C-alpha positions, 0 to 999 in steps of 0.5 A: 500499499501507501506505506510501501511507496513511502519506504521506497521514497525514503530509501531513494532519498537516502541513497541520493543524499549518500551519493551526493555526500560521497561525490562531495567529500571524495575530492576533498579527501584527495586534496588533503592527501596531495597537500600531505604528499607535497609537505612530505616532499618539501621536508625531505628536499629541505633536509637533503638541501640542509645536508648539502649546506652543512657539508654532509652531502655533495652538490648545490643545496637547491639542486639537491632539493629539486631532485629529491622533490622530483623523486617525491612527485613535486617540484621546487618553486623556491629555494632560499639558503641563508648560511646553513638554514634552507628553506624550500617550497615544493609544489604539485598540481591537482586538477589544475590547482597548484598545491604548495608547502614550505619547509625549513631545515638546517642545524639546531641553534645552540645558545649558551 
């Protein structure tokens, strides 16, 4: 009877709401995962560049940062080193939108 039709309408409405929520949430999860991945690439690139800056590894800090970022699926958009401190900005595109992260690495400051 009419209760069966009402139940069907409610079920269809719930399925439609769930489908809408899912299609809205998936891109957001993808963006969050990309942001974390780019942050990890920036961290690794800054650490590698700092190793070069302090003499632990050969090469140019920013060139090494670029190679490490590329190995992690990102590109370096900025690299600045001041003494032994290196700041790297890495970026990747997600659906045409740039996602970037910045990381700084270097030796710990010691104070007496």
